[in-house]
PDB file as gemmi writes it, atoms N, CA and C in Angstrom:
CRYST1    1.000    1.000    1.000  90.00  90.00  90.00 P 1                      
ATOM      1  N   MET A   1     -14.273 -57.559  25.457  1.00  0.00           N  
ATOM      2  CA  MET A   1     -13.749 -57.300  24.135  1.00  0.00           C  
ATOM      3  C   MET A   1     -12.222 -57.291  24.200  1.00  0.00           C  
ATOM      4  N   GLN A   2     -11.599 -57.905  23.223  1.00  0.00           N  
ATOM      5  CA  GLN A   2     -10.144 -58.008  23.204  1.00  0.00           C  
ATOM      6  C   GLN A   2      -9.516 -56.707  22.724  1.00  0.00           C  
ATOM      7  N   LYS A   3      -8.289 -56.493  23.199  1.00  0.00           N  
ATOM      8  CA  LYS A   3      -7.532 -55.337  22.716  1.00  0.00           C  
ATOM      9  C   LYS A   3      -7.050 -55.620  21.297  1.00  0.00           C  
ATOM     10  N   PRO A   4      -6.952 -54.586  20.484  1.00  0.00           N  
ATOM     11  CA  PRO A   4      -6.444 -54.809  19.126  1.00  0.00           C  
ATOM     12  C   PRO A   4      -4.961 -55.188  19.155  1.00  0.00           C  
ATOM     13  N   SER A   5      -4.589 -56.064  18.258  1.00  0.00           N  
ATOM     14  CA  SER A   5      -3.195 -56.505  18.195  1.00  0.00           C  
ATOM     15  C   SER A   5      -2.322 -55.407  17.589  1.00  0.00           C  
ATOM     16  N   ASP A   6      -1.017 -55.573  17.759  1.00  0.00           N  
ATOM     17  CA  ASP A   6      -0.075 -54.598  17.195  1.00  0.00           C  
ATOM     18  C   ASP A   6      -0.148 -54.574  15.673  1.00  0.00           C  
ATOM     19  N   ASN A   7      -0.335 -55.750  15.084  1.00  0.00           N  
ATOM     20  CA  ASN A   7      -0.437 -55.818  13.627  1.00  0.00           C  
ATOM     21  C   ASN A   7      -1.671 -55.045  13.144  1.00  0.00           C  
ATOM     22  N   TRP A   8      -2.781 -55.181  13.863  1.00  0.00           N  
ATOM     23  CA  TRP A   8      -3.993 -54.451  13.499  1.00  0.00           C  
ATOM     24  C   TRP A   8      -3.781 -52.945  13.611  1.00  0.00           C  
ATOM     25  N   LYS A   9      -3.109 -52.514  14.663  1.00  0.00           N  
ATOM     26  CA  LYS A   9      -2.843 -51.084  14.852  1.00  0.00           C  
ATOM     27  C   LYS A   9      -1.981 -50.534  13.719  1.00  0.00           C  
ATOM     28  N   LYS A  10      -0.948 -51.303  13.331  1.00  0.00           N  
ATOM     29  CA  LYS A  10      -0.075 -50.869  12.237  1.00  0.00           C  
ATOM     30  C   LYS A  10      -0.842 -50.789  10.919  1.00  0.00           C  
ATOM     31  N   LEU A  11      -1.681 -51.794  10.674  1.00  0.00           N  
ATOM     32  CA  LEU A  11      -2.468 -51.819   9.446  1.00  0.00           C  
ATOM     33  C   LEU A  11      -3.458 -50.653   9.414  1.00  0.00           C  
ATOM     34  N   ARG A  12      -4.085 -50.386  10.540  1.00  0.00           N  
ATOM     35  CA  ARG A  12      -5.041 -49.272  10.633  1.00  0.00           C  
ATOM     36  C   ARG A  12      -4.340 -47.940  10.394  1.00  0.00           C  
ATOM     37  N   ARG A  13      -3.180 -47.764  11.012  1.00  0.00           N  
ATOM     38  CA  ARG A  13      -2.425 -46.517  10.846  1.00  0.00           C  
ATOM     39  C   ARG A  13      -1.981 -46.328   9.394  1.00  0.00           C  
ATOM     40  N   ALA A  14      -1.483 -47.408   8.791  1.00  0.00           N  
ATOM     41  CA  ALA A  14      -1.037 -47.321   7.396  1.00  0.00           C  
ATOM     42  C   ALA A  14      -2.210 -46.990   6.468  1.00  0.00           C  
ATOM     43  N   THR A  15      -3.363 -47.572   6.745  1.00  0.00           N  
ATOM     44  CA  THR A  15      -4.543 -47.306   5.923  1.00  0.00           C  
ATOM     45  C   THR A  15      -4.998 -45.860   6.065  1.00  0.00           C  
ATOM     46  N   LEU A  16      -5.006 -45.350   7.282  1.00  0.00           N  
ATOM     47  CA  LEU A  16      -5.411 -43.961   7.502  1.00  0.00           C  
ATOM     48  C   LEU A  16      -4.420 -42.979   6.878  1.00  0.00           C  
ATOM     49  N   GLU A  17      -3.123 -43.284   6.972  1.00  0.00           N  
ATOM     50  CA  GLU A  17      -2.123 -42.413   6.349  1.00  0.00           C  
ATOM     51  C   GLU A  17      -2.269 -42.413   4.829  1.00  0.00           C  
ATOM     52  N   ARG A  18      -2.547 -43.580   4.274  1.00  0.00           N  
ATOM     53  CA  ARG A  18      -2.743 -43.658   2.821  1.00  0.00           C  
ATOM     54  C   ARG A  18      -4.006 -42.903   2.404  1.00  0.00           C  
ATOM     55  N   ALA A  19      -5.061 -43.027   3.197  1.00  0.00           N  
ATOM     56  CA  ALA A  19      -6.297 -42.293   2.897  1.00  0.00           C  
ATOM     57  C   ALA A  19      -6.041 -40.790   2.937  1.00  0.00           C  
ATOM     58  N   ARG A  20      -5.239 -40.347   3.896  1.00  0.00           N  
ATOM     59  CA  ARG A  20      -4.909 -38.922   3.982  1.00  0.00           C  
ATOM     60  C   ARG A  20      -4.090 -38.478   2.770  1.00  0.00           C  
ATOM     61  N   ARG A  21      -3.105 -39.297   2.392  1.00  0.00           N  
ATOM     62  CA  ARG A  21      -2.282 -38.955   1.224  1.00  0.00           C  
ATOM     63  C   ARG A  21      -3.111 -38.914  -0.056  1.00  0.00           C  
ATOM     64  N   ASN A  22      -4.058 -39.832  -0.190  1.00  0.00           N  
ATOM     65  CA  ASN A  22      -4.843 -39.907  -1.426  1.00  0.00           C  
ATOM     66  C   ASN A  22      -6.002 -38.922  -1.471  1.00  0.00           C  
ATOM     67  N   ALA A  23      -6.537 -38.543  -0.321  1.00  0.00           N  
ATOM     68  CA  ALA A  23      -7.730 -37.694  -0.313  1.00  0.00           C  
ATOM     69  C   ALA A  23      -7.431 -36.237   0.009  1.00  0.00           C  
ATOM     70  N   VAL A  24      -6.549 -35.987   0.952  1.00  0.00           N  
ATOM     71  CA  VAL A  24      -6.349 -34.623   1.440  1.00  0.00           C  
ATOM     72  C   VAL A  24      -5.217 -33.913   0.699  1.00  0.00           C  
ATOM     73  N   GLU A  25      -4.086 -34.550   0.566  1.00  0.00           N  
ATOM     74  CA  GLU A  25      -2.915 -33.880  -0.014  1.00  0.00           C  
ATOM     75  C   GLU A  25      -3.110 -33.419  -1.461  1.00  0.00           C  
ATOM     76  N   PRO A  26      -3.820 -34.166  -2.329  1.00  0.00           N  
ATOM     77  CA  PRO A  26      -4.024 -33.638  -3.686  1.00  0.00           C  
ATOM     78  C   PRO A  26      -4.894 -32.379  -3.730  1.00  0.00           C  
ATOM     79  N   LEU A  27      -5.684 -32.150  -2.689  1.00  0.00           N  
ATOM     80  CA  LEU A  27      -6.566 -30.982  -2.665  1.00  0.00           C  
ATOM     81  C   LEU A  27      -5.959 -29.793  -1.934  1.00  0.00           C  
ATOM     82  N   GLU A  28      -4.715 -29.890  -1.497  1.00  0.00           N  
ATOM     83  CA  GLU A  28      -4.046 -28.790  -0.799  1.00  0.00           C  
ATOM     84  C   GLU A  28      -3.967 -27.506  -1.629  1.00  0.00           C  
ATOM     85  N   PRO A  29      -3.816 -27.566  -2.961  1.00  0.00           N  
ATOM     86  CA  PRO A  29      -3.775 -26.318  -3.738  1.00  0.00           C  
ATOM     87  C   PRO A  29      -5.058 -25.485  -3.654  1.00  0.00           C  
ATOM     88  N   LEU A  30      -6.142 -26.071  -3.151  1.00  0.00           N  
ATOM     89  CA  LEU A  30      -7.370 -25.284  -2.971  1.00  0.00           C  
ATOM     90  C   LEU A  30      -7.143 -24.111  -2.029  1.00  0.00           C  
ATOM     91  N   ASN A  31      -6.240 -24.277  -1.057  1.00  0.00           N  
ATOM     92  CA  ASN A  31      -5.933 -23.173  -0.145  1.00  0.00           C  
ATOM     93  C   ASN A  31      -5.363 -21.981  -0.907  1.00  0.00           C  
ATOM     94  N   THR A  32      -4.445 -22.254  -1.811  1.00  0.00           N  
ATOM     95  CA  THR A  32      -3.828 -21.188  -2.602  1.00  0.00           C  
ATOM     96  C   THR A  32      -4.845 -20.548  -3.545  1.00  0.00           C  
ATOM     97  N   VAL A  33      -5.680 -21.374  -4.158  1.00  0.00           N  
ATOM     98  CA  VAL A  33      -6.697 -20.847  -5.068  1.00  0.00           C  
ATOM     99  C   VAL A  33      -7.673 -19.953  -4.309  1.00  0.00           C  
ATOM    100  N   LEU A  34      -8.057 -20.369  -3.095  1.00  0.00           N  
ATOM    101  CA  LEU A  34      -8.953 -19.539  -2.285  1.00  0.00           C  
ATOM    102  C   LEU A  34      -8.281 -18.225  -1.909  1.00  0.00           C  
ATOM    103  N   LEU A  35      -7.013 -18.273  -1.554  1.00  0.00           N  
ATOM    104  CA  LEU A  35      -6.288 -17.054  -1.201  1.00  0.00           C  
ATOM    105  C   LEU A  35      -6.220 -16.089  -2.387  1.00  0.00           C  
ATOM    106  N   VAL A  36      -5.914 -16.599  -3.562  1.00  0.00           N  
ATOM    107  CA  VAL A  36      -5.826 -15.754  -4.762  1.00  0.00           C  
ATOM    108  C   VAL A  36      -7.200 -15.185  -5.121  1.00  0.00           C  
ATOM    109  N   ALA A  37      -8.231 -16.024  -5.065  1.00  0.00           N  
ATOM    110  CA  ALA A  37      -9.579 -15.547  -5.395  1.00  0.00           C  
ATOM    111  C   ALA A  37     -10.041 -14.491  -4.394  1.00  0.00           C  
ATOM    112  N   SER A  38      -9.748 -14.697  -3.119  1.00  0.00           N  
ATOM    113  CA  SER A  38     -10.139 -13.712  -2.103  1.00  0.00           C  
ATOM    114  C   SER A  38      -9.410 -12.392  -2.308  1.00  0.00           C  
ATOM    115  N   ALA A  39      -8.112 -12.465  -2.593  1.00  0.00           N  
ATOM    116  CA  ALA A  39      -7.335 -11.243  -2.814  1.00  0.00           C  
ATOM    117  C   ALA A  39      -7.825 -10.504  -4.055  1.00  0.00           C  
ATOM    118  N   LEU A  40      -8.080 -11.232  -5.126  1.00  0.00           N  
ATOM    119  CA  LEU A  40      -8.572 -10.605  -6.353  1.00  0.00           C  
ATOM    120  C   LEU A  40      -9.938  -9.966  -6.130  1.00  0.00           C  
ATOM    121  N   TYR A  41     -10.801 -10.644  -5.402  1.00  0.00           N  
ATOM    122  CA  TYR A  41     -12.130 -10.094  -5.120  1.00  0.00           C  
ATOM    123  C   TYR A  41     -12.032  -8.841  -4.255  1.00  0.00           C  
ATOM    124  N   LEU A  42     -11.186  -8.880  -3.234  1.00  0.00           N  
ATOM    125  CA  LEU A  42     -11.037  -7.726  -2.349  1.00  0.00           C  
ATOM    126  C   LEU A  42     -10.442  -6.531  -3.096  1.00  0.00           C  
ATOM    127  N   ILE A  43      -9.402  -6.771  -3.879  1.00  0.00           N  
ATOM    128  CA  ILE A  43      -8.778  -5.686  -4.645  1.00  0.00           C  
ATOM    129  C   ILE A  43      -9.770  -5.094  -5.643  1.00  0.00           C  
ATOM    130  N   GLY A  44     -10.480  -5.953  -6.351  1.00  0.00           N  
ATOM    131  CA  GLY A  44     -11.458  -5.458  -7.319  1.00  0.00           C  
ATOM    132  C   GLY A  44     -12.608  -4.722  -6.667  1.00  0.00           C  
ATOM    133  N   PHE A  45     -13.072  -5.231  -5.536  1.00  0.00           N  
ATOM    134  CA  PHE A  45     -14.163  -4.565  -4.822  1.00  0.00           C  
ATOM    135  C   PHE A  45     -13.735  -3.186  -4.348  1.00  0.00           C  
ATOM    136  N   LEU A  46     -12.544  -3.097  -3.773  1.00  0.00           N  
ATOM    137  CA  LEU A  46     -12.059  -1.801  -3.297  1.00  0.00           C  
ATOM    138  C   LEU A  46     -11.827  -0.830  -4.453  1.00  0.00           C  
ATOM    139  N   ARG A  47     -11.302  -1.342  -5.556  1.00  0.00           N  
ATOM    140  CA  ARG A  47     -11.053  -0.480  -6.714  1.00  0.00           C  
ATOM    141  C   ARG A  47     -12.353   0.047  -7.296  1.00  0.00           C  
ATOM    142  N   LEU A  48     -13.362  -0.817  -7.373  1.00  0.00           N  
ATOM    143  CA  LEU A  48     -14.639  -0.373  -7.938  1.00  0.00           C  
ATOM    144  C   LEU A  48     -15.430   0.485  -6.959  1.00  0.00           C  
ATOM    145  N   SER A  49     -15.243   0.257  -5.665  1.00  0.00           N  
ATOM    146  CA  SER A  49     -15.990   1.041  -4.673  1.00  0.00           C  
ATOM    147  C   SER A  49     -15.390   2.421  -4.471  1.00  0.00           C  
ATOM    148  N   PHE A  50     -14.080   2.465  -4.283  1.00  0.00           N  
ATOM    149  CA  PHE A  50     -13.434   3.729  -3.935  1.00  0.00           C  
ATOM    150  C   PHE A  50     -12.716   4.389  -5.104  1.00  0.00           C  
ATOM    151  N   GLY A  51     -12.388   3.637  -6.112  1.00  0.00           N  
ATOM    152  CA  GLY A  51     -11.666   4.195  -7.247  1.00  0.00           C  
ATOM    153  C   GLY A  51     -12.566   4.882  -8.248  1.00  0.00           C  
ATOM    154  N   GLY A  52     -13.839   4.623  -8.159  1.00  0.00           N  
ATOM    155  CA  GLY A  52     -14.761   5.232  -9.114  1.00  0.00           C  
ATOM    156  C   GLY A  52     -14.785   4.453 -10.414  1.00  0.00           C  
ATOM    157  N   GLN A  53     -15.731   4.790 -11.239  1.00  0.00           N  
ATOM    158  CA  GLN A  53     -15.863   4.126 -12.528  1.00  0.00           C  
ATOM    159  C   GLN A  53     -14.895   4.750 -13.528  1.00  0.00           C  
ATOM    160  N   PRO A  54     -14.284   3.940 -14.360  1.00  0.00           N  
ATOM    161  CA  PRO A  54     -13.409   4.514 -15.394  1.00  0.00           C  
ATOM    162  C   PRO A  54     -14.242   5.299 -16.408  1.00  0.00           C  
ATOM    163  N   HIS A  55     -13.640   6.320 -16.966  1.00  0.00           N  
ATOM    164  CA  HIS A  55     -14.367   7.187 -17.897  1.00  0.00           C  
ATOM    165  C   HIS A  55     -14.706   6.457 -19.188  1.00  0.00           C  
ATOM    166  N   ASP A  56     -13.799   5.653 -19.654  1.00  0.00           N  
ATOM    167  CA  ASP A  56     -14.075   4.916 -20.873  1.00  0.00           C  
ATOM    168  C   ASP A  56     -14.009   3.419 -20.576  1.00  0.00           C  
ATOM    169  N   PHE A  57     -14.884   2.681 -21.185  1.00  0.00           N  
ATOM    170  CA  PHE A  57     -14.946   1.243 -20.979  1.00  0.00           C  
ATOM    171  C   PHE A  57     -14.046   0.566 -22.004  1.00  0.00           C  
ATOM    172  N   THR A  58     -13.031  -0.116 -21.524  1.00  0.00           N  
ATOM    173  CA  THR A  58     -12.105  -0.807 -22.416  1.00  0.00           C  
ATOM    174  C   THR A  58     -12.226  -2.305 -22.202  1.00  0.00           C  
ATOM    175  N   LEU A  59     -11.557  -3.028 -23.045  1.00  0.00           N  
ATOM    176  CA  LEU A  59     -11.548  -4.482 -22.936  1.00  0.00           C  
ATOM    177  C   LEU A  59     -10.869  -4.920 -21.639  1.00  0.00           C  
ATOM    178  N   ILE A  60      -9.843  -4.209 -21.238  1.00  0.00           N  
ATOM    179  CA  ILE A  60      -9.125  -4.550 -20.004  1.00  0.00           C  
ATOM    180  C   ILE A  60     -10.005  -4.321 -18.780  1.00  0.00           C  
ATOM    181  N   SER A  61     -10.728  -3.206 -18.746  1.00  0.00           N  
ATOM    182  CA  SER A  61     -11.605  -2.959 -17.597  1.00  0.00           C  
ATOM    183  C   SER A  61     -12.763  -3.959 -17.578  1.00  0.00           C  
ATOM    184  N   GLY A  62     -13.237  -4.363 -18.728  1.00  0.00           N  
ATOM    185  CA  GLY A  62     -14.278  -5.394 -18.794  1.00  0.00           C  
ATOM    186  C   GLY A  62     -13.780  -6.734 -18.289  1.00  0.00           C  
ATOM    187  N   ALA A  63     -12.549  -7.081 -18.667  1.00  0.00           N  
ATOM    188  CA  ALA A  63     -11.960  -8.329 -18.182  1.00  0.00           C  
ATOM    189  C   ALA A  63     -11.734  -8.274 -16.675  1.00  0.00           C  
ATOM    190  N   ALA A  64     -11.349  -7.109 -16.164  1.00  0.00           N  
ATOM    191  CA  ALA A  64     -11.144  -6.965 -14.719  1.00  0.00           C  
ATOM    192  C   ALA A  64     -12.459  -7.127 -13.967  1.00  0.00           C  
ATOM    193  N   ILE A  65     -13.523  -6.532 -14.478  1.00  0.00           N  
ATOM    194  CA  ILE A  65     -14.834  -6.671 -13.835  1.00  0.00           C  
ATOM    195  C   ILE A  65     -15.299  -8.126 -13.886  1.00  0.00           C  
ATOM    196  N   PHE A  66     -15.072  -8.789 -15.009  1.00  0.00           N  
ATOM    197  CA  PHE A  66     -15.431 -10.203 -15.126  1.00  0.00           C  
ATOM    198  C   PHE A  66     -14.631 -11.053 -14.142  1.00  0.00           C  
ATOM    199  N   ALA A  67     -13.332 -10.775 -13.989  1.00  0.00           N  
ATOM    200  CA  ALA A  67     -12.493 -11.530 -13.051  1.00  0.00           C  
ATOM    201  C   ALA A  67     -12.947 -11.320 -11.610  1.00  0.00           C  
ATOM    202  N   VAL A  68     -13.330 -10.104 -11.270  1.00  0.00           N  
ATOM    203  CA  VAL A  68     -13.818  -9.818  -9.914  1.00  0.00           C  
ATOM    204  C   VAL A  68     -15.133 -10.548  -9.669  1.00  0.00           C  
ATOM    205  N   ALA A  69     -16.016 -10.540 -10.664  1.00  0.00           N  
ATOM    206  CA  ALA A  69     -17.296 -11.237 -10.512  1.00  0.00           C  
ATOM    207  C   ALA A  69     -17.089 -12.744 -10.380  1.00  0.00           C  
ATOM    208  N   LEU A  70     -16.183 -13.283 -11.178  1.00  0.00           N  
ATOM    209  CA  LEU A  70     -15.895 -14.715 -11.104  1.00  0.00           C  
ATOM    210  C   LEU A  70     -15.294 -15.093  -9.757  1.00  0.00           C  
ATOM    211  N   SER A  71     -14.371 -14.295  -9.257  1.00  0.00           N  
ATOM    212  CA  SER A  71     -13.794 -14.607  -7.949  1.00  0.00           C  
ATOM    213  C   SER A  71     -14.811 -14.390  -6.839  1.00  0.00           C  
ATOM    214  N   GLY A  72     -15.762 -13.481  -7.023  1.00  0.00           N  
ATOM    215  CA  GLY A  72     -16.838 -13.318  -6.055  1.00  0.00           C  
ATOM    216  C   GLY A  72     -17.721 -14.553  -5.978  1.00  0.00           C  
ATOM    217  N   ILE A  73     -17.884 -15.235  -7.091  1.00  0.00           N  
ATOM    218  CA  ILE A  73     -18.642 -16.490  -7.101  1.00  0.00           C  
ATOM    219  C   ILE A  73     -17.818 -17.621  -6.494  1.00  0.00           C  
ATOM    220  N   LEU A  74     -16.521 -17.637  -6.776  1.00  0.00           N  
ATOM    221  CA  LEU A  74     -15.664 -18.730  -6.310  1.00  0.00           C  
ATOM    222  C   LEU A  74     -15.381 -18.697  -4.812  1.00  0.00           C  
ATOM    223  N   VAL A  75     -15.338 -17.521  -4.214  1.00  0.00           N  
ATOM    224  CA  VAL A  75     -14.953 -17.418  -2.797  1.00  0.00           C  
ATOM    225  C   VAL A  75     -15.868 -18.236  -1.887  1.00  0.00           C  
ATOM    226  N   PRO A  76     -17.196 -18.123  -1.955  1.00  0.00           N  
ATOM    227  CA  PRO A  76     -18.011 -18.942  -1.048  1.00  0.00           C  
ATOM    228  C   PRO A  76     -17.929 -20.435  -1.335  1.00  0.00           C  
ATOM    229  N   ILE A  77     -17.819 -20.786  -2.613  1.00  0.00           N  
ATOM    230  CA  ILE A  77     -17.724 -22.204  -2.964  1.00  0.00           C  
ATOM    231  C   ILE A  77     -16.422 -22.788  -2.436  1.00  0.00           C  
ATOM    232  N   LEU A  78     -15.318 -22.094  -2.683  1.00  0.00           N  
ATOM    233  CA  LEU A  78     -14.022 -22.587  -2.226  1.00  0.00           C  
ATOM    234  C   LEU A  78     -13.897 -22.543  -0.708  1.00  0.00           C  
ATOM    235  N   SER A  79     -14.545 -21.589  -0.064  1.00  0.00           N  
ATOM    236  CA  SER A  79     -14.489 -21.522   1.401  1.00  0.00           C  
ATOM    237  C   SER A  79     -15.089 -22.777   2.011  1.00  0.00           C  
ATOM    238  N   GLY A  80     -16.237 -23.190   1.508  1.00  0.00           N  
ATOM    239  CA  GLY A  80     -16.849 -24.426   2.001  1.00  0.00           C  
ATOM    240  C   GLY A  80     -15.975 -25.635   1.745  1.00  0.00           C  
ATOM    241  N   SER A  81     -15.352 -25.680   0.576  1.00  0.00           N  
ATOM    242  CA  SER A  81     -14.478 -26.806   0.246  1.00  0.00           C  
ATOM    243  C   SER A  81     -13.247 -26.847   1.140  1.00  0.00           C  
ATOM    244  N   VAL A  82     -12.640 -25.697   1.372  1.00  0.00           N  
ATOM    245  CA  VAL A  82     -11.431 -25.646   2.199  1.00  0.00           C  
ATOM    246  C   VAL A  82     -11.758 -25.969   3.656  1.00  0.00           C  
ATOM    247  N   ILE A  83     -12.887 -25.477   4.154  1.00  0.00           N  
ATOM    248  CA  ILE A  83     -13.271 -25.794   5.534  1.00  0.00           C  
ATOM    249  C   ILE A  83     -13.516 -27.291   5.685  1.00  0.00           C  
ATOM    250  N   THR A  84     -14.210 -27.895   4.723  1.00  0.00           N  
ATOM    251  CA  THR A  84     -14.447 -29.340   4.762  1.00  0.00           C  
ATOM    252  C   THR A  84     -13.133 -30.105   4.689  1.00  0.00           C  
ATOM    253  N   LEU A  85     -12.225 -29.651   3.842  1.00  0.00           N  
ATOM    254  CA  LEU A  85     -10.918 -30.292   3.724  1.00  0.00           C  
ATOM    255  C   LEU A  85     -10.142 -30.208   5.028  1.00  0.00           C  
ATOM    256  N   ARG A  86     -10.137 -29.052   5.669  1.00  0.00           N  
ATOM    257  CA  ARG A  86      -9.437 -28.879   6.951  1.00  0.00           C  
ATOM    258  C   ARG A  86     -10.036 -29.782   8.027  1.00  0.00           C  
ATOM    259  N   LEU A  87     -11.371 -29.860   8.090  1.00  0.00           N  
ATOM    260  CA  LEU A  87     -12.012 -30.710   9.096  1.00  0.00           C  
ATOM    261  C   LEU A  87     -11.696 -32.187   8.860  1.00  0.00           C  
ATOM    262  N   ALA A  88     -11.719 -32.616   7.595  1.00  0.00           N  
ATOM    263  CA  ALA A  88     -11.386 -34.006   7.283  1.00  0.00           C  
ATOM    264  C   ALA A  88      -9.928 -34.298   7.613  1.00  0.00           C  
ATOM    265  N   ASP A  89      -9.044 -33.363   7.306  1.00  0.00           N  
ATOM    266  CA  ASP A  89      -7.623 -33.540   7.606  1.00  0.00           C  
ATOM    267  C   ASP A  89      -7.396 -33.630   9.107  1.00  0.00           C  
ATOM    268  N   ARG A  90      -8.045 -32.766   9.860  1.00  0.00           N  
ATOM    269  CA  ARG A  90      -7.904 -32.783  11.315  1.00  0.00           C  
ATOM    270  C   ARG A  90      -8.425 -34.103  11.896  1.00  0.00           C  
ATOM    271  N   GLN A  91      -9.555 -34.587  11.370  1.00  0.00           N  
ATOM    272  CA  GLN A  91     -10.125 -35.836  11.869  1.00  0.00           C  
ATOM    273  C   GLN A  91      -9.210 -37.014  11.538  1.00  0.00           C  
ATOM    274  N   LEU A  92      -8.659 -37.029  10.331  1.00  0.00           N  
ATOM    275  CA  LEU A  92      -7.743 -38.116   9.971  1.00  0.00           C  
ATOM    276  C   LEU A  92      -6.478 -38.082  10.825  1.00  0.00           C  
ATOM    277  N   LYS A  93      -5.940 -36.897  11.077  1.00  0.00           N  
ATOM    278  CA  LYS A  93      -4.751 -36.802  11.930  1.00  0.00           C  
ATOM    279  C   LYS A  93      -5.047 -37.291  13.338  1.00  0.00           C  
ATOM    280  N   LYS A  94      -6.238 -36.960  13.840  1.00  0.00           N  
ATOM    281  CA  LYS A  94      -6.612 -37.403  15.180  1.00  0.00           C  
ATOM    282  C   LYS A  94      -6.746 -38.925  15.226  1.00  0.00           C  
ATOM    283  N   LEU A  95      -7.316 -39.514  14.185  1.00  0.00           N  
ATOM    284  CA  LEU A  95      -7.440 -40.968  14.136  1.00  0.00           C  
ATOM    285  C   LEU A  95      -6.082 -41.645  13.994  1.00  0.00           C  
ATOM    286  N   ILE A  96      -5.171 -41.024  13.257  1.00  0.00           N  
ATOM    287  CA  ILE A  96      -3.830 -41.597  13.085  1.00  0.00           C  
ATOM    288  C   ILE A  96      -3.074 -41.592  14.402  1.00  0.00           C  
ATOM    289  N   GLU A  97      -3.241 -40.538  15.195  1.00  0.00           N  
ATOM    290  CA  GLU A  97      -2.508 -40.424  16.458  1.00  0.00           C  
ATOM    291  C   GLU A  97      -2.999 -41.394  17.522  1.00  0.00           C  
ATOM    292  N   GLU A  98      -4.205 -41.946  17.378  1.00  0.00           N  
ATOM    293  CA  GLU A  98      -4.724 -42.880  18.381  1.00  0.00           C  
ATOM    294  C   GLU A  98      -3.932 -44.156  18.432  1.00  0.00           C  
TER     295      GLU A  98                                                      
END                                                                             
């Protein structure tokens, strides 16, 4: 089997870099969204666990409980997405370095 030519190597590298720019970089904000959702879930969980229930139910406390529940749903979904994104990014970087 013949060795790949320099032109082929350059074309392959450019294609992989473009794939990384088009697929991985636009999804980078998922890291920040996961961090915010995790922090909101942790703060809300601790407040509801150790802070006790508020004496009166207000619209603000209802919105806070809804936000904690929503971030509790988002954390596992976003965790899987971010892990997949990191693995794909690592694999693309490894292929680019070859």
